[in-house]
N, C-alpha and C positions, 0 to 999 in steps of 0.2 A: 590536692597533690602534695606529697611530702617534700619539704624544702631540701635542697641539696647544697652541699658546700663544695668549694673548689677542691679538686683532688689534692692529696698531700704531695709535696715535691718529692722527687726521687731521692732515695737515701744518699747522703753525702759520703764520700770516701772517708775513712778514718783519718784524722789529722796525723800527718807524719812530719818529719823534719822538712820535707819539701813544701808542705802546705802551711804548717804552723809557724807563725812568726814570734808570738809571745804567748806563752802558756799562762793560764790563770792559776794563781797560787793563793794560799791564805793571806799572804802579805801583799799581793798585787790584785787590784780590782779590775785589771784589764785582761782580755783574751782576744786574739785576732787570728784570722786564718785567710789565706787566699782562696777565692772562689776558683775551683778547678777550671782550667782553660776551656775545656769542652763545655762546661756549664755557662761560662761567660760568653762563649760564641753562640750558644743556644739563646741566651738572653738577647744578644744583638740581632739574631735572626728573627726572633719573635717580635722584637721592637720594630724592625723594618717591615715585617709582614703585616702586623696589626696597625701600623701607623701611630704607634705610641712610644713615648720616650722610655728608655731604660729606667729613668728616674721614677716612672710610674709603676713599672713592673716590680721593683724592689720593695717599695712600701706596701704594695698589695700583698706580697709574700710575707712581709713582716706582720701585717695585720692578721693574716691567716694563722701565723705562729702565735701571736698574742691571743687570738680568739680561742685557739686550742688550749693554751696554757690557762686562760681565765674561764674557759668553758662558756663562751658567749659567741653568738653569731653576729653581734654588732660591736666589735671591739673599738676602743678609743685609744689612739696613740697621739703623742705630741709630735707635731711636724715642725722642724726647724725652718724658719722663713727669713729671707733677707729683706730688711726694711731700709736699706741704704737709699738716701734721697735720689730721685731721678732728675738731676739737674747738672749743669756744667760744673765741673770741678769736684763732683761728689766722689769720683773714683780715687781721688787723692786725699779725701777727707778722713781724718783719723777719728775712730770711735767704734763703739760696739753697736752694730746695726742688726744683730740677729735676735730673733724672737721665737718663742715656742707657743703654738696654738693647738688646740685639740682637733683631731681629724677622726671622724667616725666612719667606718665602712660597714655596709650591710653585706654579709657573706651569704645570705640566703639565696638559693637558686642561681648562683653565679659560677661560671667557669673562670679560668685564669684571665682570659681576654676581657671578660666583663668586669672582673675585679680590678684589673689594671686601668680600664677606662673609668671606673668609679673613683679610683685613687687620683687620676688626673683631674676629674671633675671636682673632687673634694678639695684638691690643692688650689685649683682656680677659684673656687668659691671662697677660700680663705684669703686670697690676695688682697682684696679691698680692706681687710681688717688686719693685715700683717703687722701693723704698728700698734695694735691694741695691747696695752701692757699686760703681761701675764700675771703680774702681782695684783692688778685690778680684777682680773678674771678670777683669781683665787679668792679675793675678798668677796666678790659678788656671790660665788658659789659656796663659800665657806669651807672649801676643801681644794685639794689639788685635783684637777680634772683628768689627769692621766699619770700613769706610773712608768710608762715606757716612752722614750723619745726616739724618733728616727731622723737621721740626717744623711742626705746624699751629697757627696762632695765630688765635684768634677772641676777642680781648680787648675786651669790650664798653666799658669806660670808657677805652679807649686814647686817644681824642681829647681827653678831659678832662685826661689826664696829660701828654701830649706837647706840646711847643711846635710851632707850625705847620710848621716845616721840620726837626723833629727826626727822626733816623733810627731806625727800629724794628728794623732788622736787627741780629743778634747776631754776635759774633766766634766763631771756631771753633777747636777744637783738632784737628779731623778734616781729612783731605785735602779733603773736599767736604761742605758743609752746605747742605741745601735747606730753605727756609722758605716756607710758603704762608700769606700774610697775608690773612685773610678779613675784609673790611670792607664789608658790604652797604650801609651808609649813606655810605660814602666812595667809594673807587675800585674796589669789587668785590674780586676776588681778584688778588693779586700774588704771583708766584713770584720768590723771591730766592735766588741761589746765591752761596755764599762758598767760597773755597778758601784753603788756607794759602799765604802769599806764596811759599814755596819749592816748592810742589807743582806 
């Protein structure tokens, strides 16, 4: 039986002033756009119907895009994981507790629901290793294991911590970094892409 891939997502509306927040230029490595409200609602509906978090639907879509770009049915992306200690007082401990580890998804014979489930399972499989140093991983492999990083941000007190026009996007050490900023009380879901200035 011929393997099938998840169907491509519906075409996105052309970015306009309504959707586009920051346009990518030769001097700016960033580009971001709001996910149209109808698409964001659809994501929430599918999340509820399938019993899967939106956090799993988005990296699944990201992997399908990476698979198409790299022409592979088993794409690898870097998933940003939180390694903050799980103990009393850790919530007020200062430090950098984020790590990036490779997540591989098999796109063969999968529909969107299956791919989102695979993304959730893959993330859960990484959790016991979330503090394994990425530098050590690179040393063991002799190369960078991924070129695209995905990060899902649903940071509840964000609006209390940021100034009105402060930028939430992060810098990247990867050729491409994709961030999904989920803010139901603000602008909905925003997709932000960053590239290295020389990539």
